[in-house]
C-alpha positions in Angstrom: -5.5 23.2 -3.6 -1.8 23.0 -2.2 -2.0 22.0 1.0 1.5 21.7 2.4 3.5 25.5 1.7 4.7 27.3 4.5 4.1 24.1 6.9 6.7 23.4 9.1 6.0 21.3 12.3 8.2 22.1 15.2 10.6 19.1 15.8 9.9 18.2 19.7 13.6 18.1 21.6 13.0 14.7 22.6 12.6 13.5 18.8 15.6 15.2 18.0 17.9 14.3 21.0 17.1 10.6 20.1 17.9 11.4 16.6 14.2 10.0 15.3 13.4 10.6 11.7 10.3 9.2 9.5 7.1 10.4 7.7 3.9 11.0 9.9 0.7 10.5 7.7 -1.8 12.9 8.5 -5.9 12.6 7.5 -7.1 16.4 7.1 -10.5 17.5 6.6 -10.9 21.0 5.2 -14.4 22.7 5.1 -15.9 24.8 2.2 -14.5 27.9 3.8 -10.5 26.8 3.7 -10.9 26.2 7.5 -9.4 22.5 8.8 -11.9 20.8 10.7 -10.1 17.9 11.9 -6.3 16.5 11.7 -5.6 13.0 12.9 -2.8 10.7 12.4 -3.5 7.6 10.3 -1.1 5.0 10.4 2.1 3.9 12.2 3.0 6.6 15.2 6.5 7.8 15.3 6.0 8.4 18.5 8.3 11.1 20.3 5.7 14.0 19.7 6.2 14.1 16.3 2.6 13.2 15.2 1.2 15.4 17.5 3.6 18.2 16.2 2.6 17.6 12.6 -1.1 17.9 13.8 -0.4 20.8 15.3 1.1 22.8 12.6 -1.9 21.9 10.3 -4.3 23.1 12.6 -2.7 26.5 12.1 -2.9 26.9 8.7 -6.5 27.9 6.5 -6.3 26.9 2.9 -8.2 28.2 -0.3 -11.6 26.3 -1.0 -11.8 22.9 -3.0 -14.1 23.6 -5.3 -16.5 21.4 -7.5 -18.9 22.4 -10.4 -18.7 26.3 -9.4 -19.0 25.7 -5.4 -16.7 25.2 -2.9 -16.3 21.6 -0.8 -15.6 19.7 2.0 -12.2 17.8 1.1 -10.5 14.9 3.0 -6.6 14.2 2.0 -4.0 12.4 3.1 -0.9 14.0 3.5 2.5 12.8 4.7 4.6 15.1 6.7 8.2 14.2 6.7 10.6 14.7 9.8 14.5 14.5 8.9 17.4 16.0 11.2 19.4 16.7 7.7 
């Protein structure tokens, strides 16, 4: 399952103006049908709305189901989302 294609979170203006960069780590749970069930930030928050922007971006996406022994399964993955101004 490729989890990151075409996912570019909006960079909040407040974070951009303050020069805030870093990585937000998300826990993403994806159902058997590829629908995102839950996304939450784990670890240290970046603040300035960056974690929320990353979470929102992942809720907008739908994925191909993960398959185990020929059957679709629900999966939980940790995904780093990098925010960079360059």
